[in-house]
Backbone as CSV, one residue per row, in Angstrom:
resi,resn,N_x,N_y,N_z,CA_x,CA_y,CA_z,C_x,C_y,C_z
1,MET,182.714,78.320,232.272,182.631,79.529,233.396,181.547,78.226,234.394
2,GLU,181.612,78.648,236.026,180.368,78.048,236.568,179.350,78.196,236.197
3,GLN,178.025,77.431,236.469,177.024,77.576,236.230,175.947,78.179,237.046
4,ILE,176.143,78.844,237.077,174.905,79.503,238.872,173.149,79.202,238.361
5,ILE,172.839,79.265,237.336,171.925,79.298,236.931,171.166,78.112,236.040
6,GLY,170.152,77.316,235.724,169.728,76.126,235.586,169.137,75.814,235.313
7,LEU,167.951,75.538,234.124,166.497,75.651,234.008,166.452,74.316,233.213
8,GLU,165.569,73.071,233.001,165.285,72.573,232.321,163.985,72.595,232.134
9,THR,163.520,72.258,231.060,161.952,72.207,230.482,161.154,73.053,232.000
10,ILE,161.162,74.035,232.144,160.410,74.992,232.662,159.060,75.000,232.290
11,ALA,158.346,74.808,233.373,156.375,75.201,232.276,155.848,75.672,233.496
12,LYS,155.081,76.954,232.596,154.127,76.890,234.021,152.806,78.108,233.561
13,LYS,151.148,76.650,234.053,150.368,76.983,234.097,149.522,77.291,235.064
14,TYR,148.639,78.477,234.452,147.193,78.963,235.401,146.193,78.093,235.448
15,VAL,145.036,77.645,236.028,144.280,77.822,235.595,142.926,78.058,235.720
16,ILE,142.850,79.348,235.473,141.084,80.157,235.664,139.656,79.939,235.034
17,GLY,139.260,79.981,236.287,137.994,79.338,236.187,138.446,77.665,235.102
18,THR,137.121,78.093,233.363,137.407,76.696,232.544,139.024,77.302,232.202
19,GLU,139.584,77.679,232.098,140.603,78.077,231.330,141.717,77.598,231.886
20,THR,142.654,77.002,231.129,143.974,77.365,231.331,145.039,78.059,230.909
21,ILE,146.679,79.047,230.526,146.676,79.320,230.548,148.171,79.002,230.871
22,HIS,149.216,78.619,229.648,150.374,78.014,230.093,151.175,79.128,229.389
23,ALA,151.453,80.410,230.570,152.905,81.281,230.424,154.151,80.647,230.177
24,LEU,154.683,79.968,230.747,156.197,79.292,230.517,155.687,78.262,229.427
25,ARG,156.225,77.564,228.299,155.419,76.171,228.088,157.204,75.319,228.222
26,SER,158.522,75.761,227.404,159.232,74.403,228.312,160.447,75.409,228.093
27,VAL,160.973,76.161,228.605,162.325,76.786,228.710,163.218,76.189,230.134
28,SER,164.924,76.105,228.849,165.058,75.741,229.438,166.953,76.585,229.284
29,LEU,167.596,77.239,230.600,168.511,78.320,229.884,169.454,78.134,231.085
30,GLY,170.546,77.720,231.103,171.758,78.520,231.742,172.478,79.763,231.539
31,ILE,172.612,80.261,232.753,173.019,81.481,233.256,174.522,81.178,234.178
32,SER,175.740,81.556,233.288,176.722,81.730,233.924,177.099,82.205,235.355
33,LYS,177.998,82.269,236.106,178.729,83.258,237.713,179.208,84.509,235.918
34,ASN,178.637,85.722,237.173,179.413,86.963,236.578,179.282,87.281,234.648
35,GLU,177.539,86.615,234.627,177.360,87.286,232.972,176.351,88.096,233.508
36,TYR,175.638,88.949,232.505,174.706,90.346,232.993,174.443,90.418,231.415
37,VAL,173.379,89.676,231.813,171.788,89.110,230.972,170.774,89.857,230.957
38,ALA,170.358,89.965,229.525,168.519,90.602,230.043,167.740,89.450,229.064
39,LEU,166.283,90.051,230.116,165.238,88.950,229.419,164.152,89.868,228.757
40,MET,164.160,89.497,227.249,162.334,90.543,227.104,161.378,89.944,226.206
41,GLY,160.988,90.534,225.767,159.694,90.108,225.702,158.196,91.012,225.839
42,PRO,157.326,90.770,224.418,156.418,91.322,224.840,155.500,91.590,225.872
43,SER,154.398,91.931,226.571,153.278,91.296,227.380,152.779,90.546,226.830
44,GLY,152.955,89.058,227.393,151.938,88.026,227.539,153.430,86.844,226.995
45,SER,154.280,87.475,226.507,155.239,86.414,226.537,155.966,85.317,227.193
46,GLY,156.148,85.884,228.776,156.205,85.423,230.298,157.237,85.958,230.463
47,LYS,157.983,86.542,230.293,159.459,87.134,230.642,159.056,87.525,232.323
48,SER,158.244,88.182,232.480,157.150,88.322,234.004,157.337,86.506,235.719
49,THR,156.708,86.141,234.396,156.064,84.163,235.406,157.923,84.058,235.729
50,LEU,158.508,84.404,233.922,159.787,83.295,234.415,161.137,84.764,235.061
51,MET,160.747,86.106,235.187,161.506,86.293,236.412,160.877,86.013,237.745
52,ASN,159.468,85.364,238.093,158.853,84.890,239.672,159.405,83.991,240.061
53,ILE,160.114,83.060,239.002,160.300,81.770,238.420,162.003,81.779,239.353
54,LEU,162.836,82.499,239.028,164.256,83.008,238.973,164.103,82.807,240.127
55,GLY,162.946,84.238,240.287,163.935,85.049,242.026,162.814,84.382,243.251
56,CYS,162.430,83.206,242.838,161.661,82.709,243.668,160.277,82.995,244.442
57,LEU,159.236,83.573,243.966,158.751,84.592,244.373,157.430,83.196,243.894
58,ASP,158.132,82.226,242.783,156.917,81.444,242.407,156.993,80.644,241.765
59,SER,156.586,78.738,241.573,157.351,77.332,241.443,156.458,77.283,239.981
60,PRO,157.557,76.365,239.617,157.427,75.953,238.015,156.356,75.485,237.884
61,THR,155.470,74.917,237.024,154.412,73.138,237.089,155.046,72.226,237.382
62,GLN,155.895,72.069,236.121,157.340,71.553,235.629,158.573,72.042,235.467
63,GLY,159.673,70.647,235.403,160.544,71.445,234.931,161.860,71.479,236.420
64,GLU,162.569,71.316,236.246,164.321,71.884,237.592,164.102,72.794,237.093
65,TYR,164.714,73.283,238.045,165.546,75.034,238.679,166.619,75.044,239.500
66,THR,167.460,75.023,239.601,168.934,74.830,240.087,169.906,76.304,240.343
67,LEU,169.962,76.485,241.610,170.222,78.273,241.605,171.464,77.587,242.904
68,ASN,172.194,78.439,242.322,173.417,78.125,242.582,173.988,76.659,243.789
69,GLY,173.502,75.778,243.112,173.359,74.600,243.442,172.226,73.933,243.920
70,LEU,171.494,74.505,244.674,170.215,74.961,245.588,169.573,74.007,244.377
71,ALA,168.092,72.500,244.428,167.037,72.381,243.783,166.193,72.697,244.428
72,VAL,165.433,74.756,243.287,164.759,75.118,244.122,162.995,74.701,244.226
73,ALA,163.125,74.070,242.615,161.753,73.453,241.974,161.123,73.730,242.957
74,ARG,161.490,72.875,243.844,160.031,71.373,244.776,160.431,72.184,246.137
75,MET,160.637,73.356,246.480,160.832,73.266,247.873,159.821,74.002,248.559
76,SER,159.512,74.434,249.873,158.629,74.090,250.585,158.668,76.462,250.399
77,ASP,157.631,76.904,251.340,157.346,77.892,250.523,158.476,79.018,252.003
78,ASN,157.917,78.523,253.007,159.604,78.889,253.870,161.193,78.993,253.173
79,GLU,161.431,77.671,252.766,161.935,77.024,252.600,162.867,78.144,250.998
80,LEU,161.873,78.988,250.221,162.839,79.505,249.433,162.491,80.938,250.174
81,ALA,162.327,81.167,251.021,161.942,83.047,251.992,163.360,83.346,251.740
82,GLU,163.811,81.906,252.114,165.195,81.172,252.734,166.001,81.482,251.712
83,VAL,166.120,81.302,250.346,166.875,81.027,249.665,166.839,82.510,248.867
84,ARG,165.328,83.231,248.328,165.403,84.907,248.351,166.383,85.388,249.288
85,ASN,165.835,85.834,250.352,167.219,86.470,251.160,168.477,85.834,251.339
86,LYS,169.122,84.638,251.211,171.005,84.840,250.689,170.988,85.141,250.018
87,GLN,170.518,84.342,248.850,171.257,84.239,246.922,170.604,85.335,246.312
88,ILE,169.728,85.478,246.655,169.021,86.920,245.598,168.710,88.041,245.950
89,GLY,169.436,89.731,245.283,168.877,91.035,245.283,168.543,91.174,244.202
90,PHE,166.851,91.867,244.831,166.126,92.625,243.487,165.902,93.768,244.091
91,VAL,165.598,93.838,242.718,165.915,95.432,241.947,165.130,95.927,241.613
92,PHE,163.042,96.338,241.714,161.573,96.829,241.367,162.333,98.710,240.830
93,GLN,160.988,98.243,239.679,160.776,99.623,238.731,160.806,100.878,240.001
94,THR,159.406,100.469,241.074,158.604,101.240,241.691,159.742,101.423,243.130
95,PHE,160.879,101.052,243.284,162.357,101.615,244.363,161.884,99.702,245.735
96,ASN,160.530,99.797,245.850,160.267,98.944,247.320,160.644,99.668,248.264
97,LEU,160.751,101.461,248.398,161.509,101.490,249.695,161.239,101.587,251.465
98,LEU,161.239,101.277,252.146,160.313,101.638,253.598,159.668,103.150,253.406
99,PRO,159.020,104.355,253.601,159.315,106.073,253.295,159.324,106.237,254.467
100,ARG,159.251,105.190,255.871,159.546,106.575,257.364,160.483,105.891,257.226
101,SER,161.806,104.609,256.892,162.757,104.486,256.897,164.612,106.048,256.390
102,THR,165.767,105.319,256.988,166.911,106.397,256.350,167.226,105.580,255.275
103,ALA,167.958,105.817,254.897,168.246,104.944,253.254,169.153,103.530,253.824
104,LEU,170.355,103.960,255.317,170.636,102.596,255.590,169.990,101.714,256.445
105,ASP,168.568,102.234,256.942,168.255,101.218,258.063,167.004,100.055,256.400
106,ASN,166.799,100.954,255.077,166.681,100.568,254.492,167.055,99.192,253.578
107,VAL,168.656,99.880,253.664,170.011,99.124,253.060,170.161,97.490,253.605
108,ILE,169.802,97.779,255.546,169.642,96.328,255.760,168.908,95.741,256.092
109,LEU,168.017,96.288,256.035,166.209,95.265,256.287,166.921,93.940,256.066
110,PRO,167.346,93.444,254.634,167.887,92.029,254.930,168.976,91.700,255.719
111,LEU,169.536,91.887,256.136,170.358,91.518,257.051,169.260,91.302,258.253
112,VAL,169.215,92.282,258.665,168.134,92.686,260.362,167.108,90.454,259.323
113,TYR,166.722,90.190,258.283,165.694,89.501,258.455,167.125,87.934,258.734
114,ALA,168.818,88.435,258.787,169.821,87.020,258.117,170.654,87.152,259.122
115,GLY,169.646,87.280,260.346,169.996,87.766,261.942,171.561,88.372,262.007
116,MET,172.108,89.001,261.199,172.759,89.494,261.625,173.367,90.869,262.932
117,PRO,174.647,90.667,263.785,174.413,91.618,264.864,174.550,92.860,263.656
118,LYS,174.010,93.592,265.048,173.666,94.925,264.422,174.808,95.619,264.186
119,ALA,176.374,95.810,264.527,177.163,96.190,264.707,177.563,96.126,263.728
120,GLU,177.520,95.190,263.096,177.782,94.589,261.411,176.912,94.901,260.127
121,ARG,175.853,94.830,261.013,175.054,95.648,259.479,175.091,96.754,258.749
122,ILE,175.121,97.473,259.831,175.539,98.955,259.792,176.502,99.562,259.037
123,GLU,178.115,98.343,259.644,178.991,98.306,258.587,179.008,98.414,256.851
124,ARG,178.315,96.680,257.319,177.630,96.020,255.502,177.111,97.464,254.609
125,GLY,176.073,97.688,256.050,175.306,98.920,255.088,175.982,99.664,254.310
126,LYS,176.719,100.650,255.442,177.334,101.941,255.314,178.517,100.849,254.169
127,GLN,179.064,99.913,253.902,179.854,99.962,252.706,179.237,99.926,251.285
128,VAL,178.162,99.253,250.926,176.935,99.425,249.820,176.822,100.295,249.353
129,LEU,176.420,101.066,250.168,176.124,102.965,249.875,177.284,103.938,249.634
130,GLU,178.260,103.644,249.963,179.366,104.028,249.477,179.775,103.414,247.775
131,GLN,179.318,102.418,247.574,179.451,101.077,246.682,178.587,102.188,245.422
132,VAL,177.464,102.260,245.980,176.665,103.145,244.881,176.780,104.882,244.513
133,GLY,177.838,105.169,244.957,177.624,106.446,245.423,176.474,107.280,246.485
134,LEU,175.981,106.920,247.166,175.264,107.601,248.210,175.998,107.806,250.077
135,GLY,177.373,107.622,249.965,177.733,107.766,251.290,177.279,108.826,251.629
136,ASN,177.117,110.298,251.471,176.649,111.084,252.156,175.176,111.144,251.662
137,ARG,174.461,110.094,252.304,172.885,111.043,251.874,172.416,108.910,252.356
138,MET,173.298,108.917,253.759,172.860,107.856,254.914,171.643,107.815,255.575
139,THR,171.621,109.287,256.490,170.332,109.160,257.114,168.582,110.041,256.695
140,HIS,168.768,109.869,254.848,168.323,110.851,254.389,167.027,109.678,254.028
141,ARG,166.054,110.159,253.898,164.243,108.941,254.061,164.171,109.347,252.939
142,PRO,162.607,108.213,252.087,163.148,108.066,250.098,162.774,109.598,250.057
143,ASN,162.224,110.411,250.387,161.092,111.542,250.150,162.113,113.019,249.849
144,GLU,163.114,112.657,250.850,164.467,113.298,250.603,165.654,113.553,249.910
145,LEU,165.028,111.598,248.531,166.114,111.401,247.387,165.401,111.472,246.438
146,SER,165.854,112.147,245.456,165.894,112.458,243.854,165.163,110.716,243.661
147,GLY,164.859,110.425,242.317,164.110,109.275,241.728,165.228,108.053,241.726
148,GLY,166.928,108.714,240.828,168.180,107.898,240.992,168.337,107.844,241.636
149,GLN,168.947,108.732,242.818,169.105,108.289,244.364,168.179,106.970,245.527
150,ARG,167.205,107.207,245.093,165.924,105.838,245.530,166.525,104.314,244.722
151,GLN,166.852,105.125,243.437,166.657,103.201,243.040,167.946,103.087,243.444
152,ARG,169.544,103.603,243.332,170.433,103.893,244.222,170.320,103.137,245.263
153,VAL,169.500,103.253,246.584,169.518,103.079,247.782,168.301,101.507,247.625
154,ALA,168.541,100.974,247.156,166.973,100.029,246.442,168.157,98.792,245.774
155,ILE,169.414,99.957,245.043,169.814,99.006,244.727,171.770,98.436,245.757
156,ALA,171.845,99.237,246.325,172.280,99.297,247.916,172.226,97.781,248.859
157,ARG,170.158,97.627,248.367,169.706,96.877,249.394,170.192,95.312,248.392
158,ALA,169.548,95.184,247.326,169.807,94.280,246.456,172.096,93.637,247.242
159,LEU,172.033,94.277,246.761,173.761,93.448,247.268,174.504,93.232,248.307
160,VAL,173.432,93.967,249.677,173.848,93.916,251.306,173.995,92.425,251.614
161,ASN,173.507,91.769,250.636,173.569,89.886,251.726,174.789,89.616,250.667
162,ASN,175.243,89.738,249.556,176.457,89.322,248.955,175.567,88.344,247.765
163,PRO,174.789,88.554,247.306,174.033,87.540,246.871,174.001,86.506,245.213
164,ALA,173.978,85.894,245.335,174.934,85.214,243.849,173.387,85.458,242.634
165,ILE,172.788,86.063,243.163,172.364,87.080,241.741,171.991,88.310,241.707
166,ILE,171.770,89.596,240.776,170.557,89.961,241.586,169.946,90.127,239.984
167,LEU,168.741,90.829,240.592,167.450,90.348,239.379,166.634,91.761,239.869
168,ALA,166.618,91.685,238.332,166.853,93.899,238.446,165.314,93.465,237.699
169,ASP,163.864,94.354,237.934,163.286,93.938,237.285,162.036,94.958,236.970
170,GLU,162.923,95.862,235.425,162.590,97.076,234.760,163.090,98.167,235.912
171,PRO,164.130,98.565,235.862,164.998,99.037,237.560,165.097,100.548,236.494
172,THR,164.904,101.334,235.169,164.566,102.208,234.735,163.672,102.765,234.144
173,GLY,162.173,101.676,234.668,160.862,102.023,234.008,160.327,103.678,234.795
174,ASN,160.357,103.573,236.106,160.404,104.862,236.611,161.312,106.699,236.830
175,LEU,162.495,106.170,235.652,163.690,107.282,235.886,162.927,108.263,234.417
176,ASP,164.422,109.978,234.421,164.498,110.140,233.364,165.571,109.318,232.391
177,SER,165.544,109.099,231.069,166.718,109.162,230.319,167.830,109.343,230.893
178,LYS,168.700,110.549,230.802,169.550,110.852,232.105,169.700,109.843,232.867
179,THR,169.294,109.933,233.922,169.124,108.731,235.408,168.910,107.893,235.277
180,SER,167.934,106.834,233.728,168.335,105.639,233.539,169.971,105.786,233.014
181,ILE,170.370,106.274,231.670,172.270,106.047,231.800,173.218,106.011,232.653
182,GLU,172.885,106.931,234.038,173.748,106.632,235.184,173.365,105.762,236.153
183,ILE,172.160,105.530,236.237,171.681,103.488,236.694,172.419,102.411,236.110
184,MET,171.770,102.665,234.750,172.817,101.307,233.326,174.629,100.712,234.442
185,GLY,174.805,102.714,234.123,176.410,102.629,234.254,176.822,102.036,235.091
186,LEU,175.749,102.365,236.287,176.075,101.500,237.800,175.967,100.090,237.636
187,PHE,175.622,99.918,237.608,174.363,98.254,236.278,176.360,97.743,236.019
188,GLU,177.033,98.193,235.736,177.661,97.289,234.999,179.303,97.860,235.691
189,GLU,179.406,98.842,236.689,180.484,98.752,237.809,179.953,96.812,238.236
190,ILE,178.752,97.323,238.674,178.152,95.950,239.551,179.206,94.571,239.103
191,HIS,178.435,94.178,237.691,178.974,93.610,237.065,180.518,93.400,236.865
192,LYS,181.520,94.523,236.971,182.704,94.415,236.945,183.403,93.879,238.231
193,ASN,182.899,94.329,239.229,183.293,93.730,240.448,182.758,92.524,241.044
194,GLY,182.580,91.033,239.824,181.872,89.768,240.404,180.494,90.158,240.212
195,ASN,179.792,90.909,239.629,178.299,89.507,240.223,176.916,89.189,239.520
196,THR,176.769,88.651,239.381,176.168,87.833,237.449,174.118,88.900,237.726
197,ILE,174.209,88.980,236.624,173.570,90.795,237.396,171.456,90.129,235.996
198,ILE,170.438,89.442,236.154,169.814,89.445,235.131,168.308,90.677,235.354
199,LEU,168.926,91.144,233.888,167.505,91.759,234.114,166.772,92.304,232.982
200,VAL,165.007,92.622,233.289,164.138,92.397,232.721,163.352,93.397,232.488
201,THR,163.770,93.386,230.802,163.127,94.864,230.361,162.363,94.607,229.261
202,HIS,161.556,95.754,228.767,160.653,95.569,227.065,161.348,96.285,226.911
203,GLU,162.750,97.391,227.545,163.296,98.929,226.176,164.368,97.987,225.127
204,GLU,164.773,98.993,224.424,166.136,97.579,223.840,166.658,98.391,223.943
205,GLU,166.716,99.742,224.349,168.216,100.814,224.403,168.707,100.269,225.825
206,ILE,167.891,99.545,226.891,168.710,99.206,228.610,168.683,97.613,227.988
207,ALA,167.787,96.906,227.530,169.063,95.398,227.332,170.179,95.986,226.598
208,LEU,170.455,96.792,225.827,171.940,97.016,225.040,172.723,96.756,226.452
209,HIS,172.496,97.731,227.318,174.175,97.613,228.012,174.276,96.476,228.838
210,ALA,172.876,94.921,228.507,173.636,93.311,228.984,174.581,92.949,227.828
211,HIS,175.594,92.127,228.089,176.210,91.594,228.089,175.817,90.046,226.805
212,ARG,174.425,89.406,227.409,173.757,88.726,226.794,172.217,88.870,226.018
213,ILE,171.729,88.738,225.529,170.333,88.512,225.541,168.814,87.799,224.929
214,VAL,168.602,86.474,225.768,167.423,86.511,226.161,165.984,87.241,225.542
215,ARG,165.485,86.511,224.958,163.802,86.733,223.727,162.711,86.169,224.017
216,LEU,161.991,85.849,224.966,161.031,85.409,225.329,159.363,85.785,224.286
217,LYS,159.354,83.883,224.209,158.041,84.979,222.509,156.151,84.300,223.325
218,ASP,155.674,83.760,223.827,155.019,82.946,223.998,155.135,81.340,224.511
219,GLY,156.063,81.848,225.716,155.986,81.311,227.003,157.426,80.037,226.402
220,LEU,158.001,80.582,225.160,159.169,80.454,224.786,159.854,80.968,224.958
221,VAL,161.759,80.204,224.919,163.113,81.173,224.324,162.702,81.502,222.254
222,GLU,162.684,82.701,222.334,162.725,82.504,221.037,164.010,83.102,220.129
223,SER,164.429,83.867,221.139,166.493,84.357,220.717,167.248,83.900,221.796
224,ASP,168.517,83.645,222.158,169.187,83.925,222.991,170.525,84.171,222.312
225,SER,171.320,85.292,222.556,171.984,85.441,221.798,173.340,86.606,222.974
226,VAL,174.102,85.990,222.200,175.790,87.748,222.879,175.461,89.045,222.115
227,ASN,174.853,89.697,222.563,175.626,91.474,222.775,175.441,91.981,221.381
228,PRO,175.473,92.039,220.193,176.881,92.075,219.328,176.944,93.737,219.208
229,ASN,176.884,94.546,219.764,176.862,95.909,220.001,177.195,96.811,221.008
230,ILE,178.222,95.143,222.436,178.292,95.764,223.378,179.522,96.523,223.746
231,ASN,180.490,95.801,222.766,181.637,96.707,223.021,181.711,98.154,222.628
232,PHE,180.520,98.586,220.992,180.614,99.915,221.409,180.206,100.146,221.943
233,VAL,178.870,99.721,223.083,178.457,100.294,223.995,179.266,101.267,225.276
234,LEU,179.908,99.728,225.176,181.459,100.210,226.234,182.252,101.200,225.622
235,ALA,182.268,101.834,224.707,183.547,102.001,224.575,183.134,103.792,223.590
236,HIS,181.644,103.404,223.951,180.771,105.010,223.618,180.381,105.439,224.816
237,ARG,180.554,105.400,226.395,180.277,105.500,227.378,180.645,106.572,228.198
């Protein structure tokens, strides 16, 4: 299967005063197109640092990162910003929606930055809102939506640019258990449609929705395995 992400001996260190913190020590990882991967690890394991590097929000101290054929490890901030907008769809725990904008306006924001004509932006925004089950909520603002609906808007925004990967950081962290199950079901549908999903979570039951689980500890990959329960999980939805 075609590889979409390649990490080779990625390391990241921070110098704070006289102290050097090794957030990532040497991480090598390959993710193929249309994989559904969960990144797990306790606080301090390096998973947030790795997510920031995968999302082109930060650069590694050493190592190589290839995303969809692009060597991004040595890119400038401006180049990284362009890669983020075109290649990566972000879903955050806190939704990160503009409070005064409608669901549709929130969703099409990445297309504004991409320079797409207005009529095309609106058409594409409507498509993805329909896809996430919010076709009847397009003109609602975030304070008129439930937590689950807000996260669906955020997922639609992540999908709108047809990105290479969807990067979801604790996407159910602010949701109740029933809504969390619905949102994870939506991610499964998105994965079936051909999207590559990387899910960052500390919750075991959320990670079990992914097809592969990578566990980090002390800045290293502790284990990388196919989820043995995935067929059971899918069968009992």
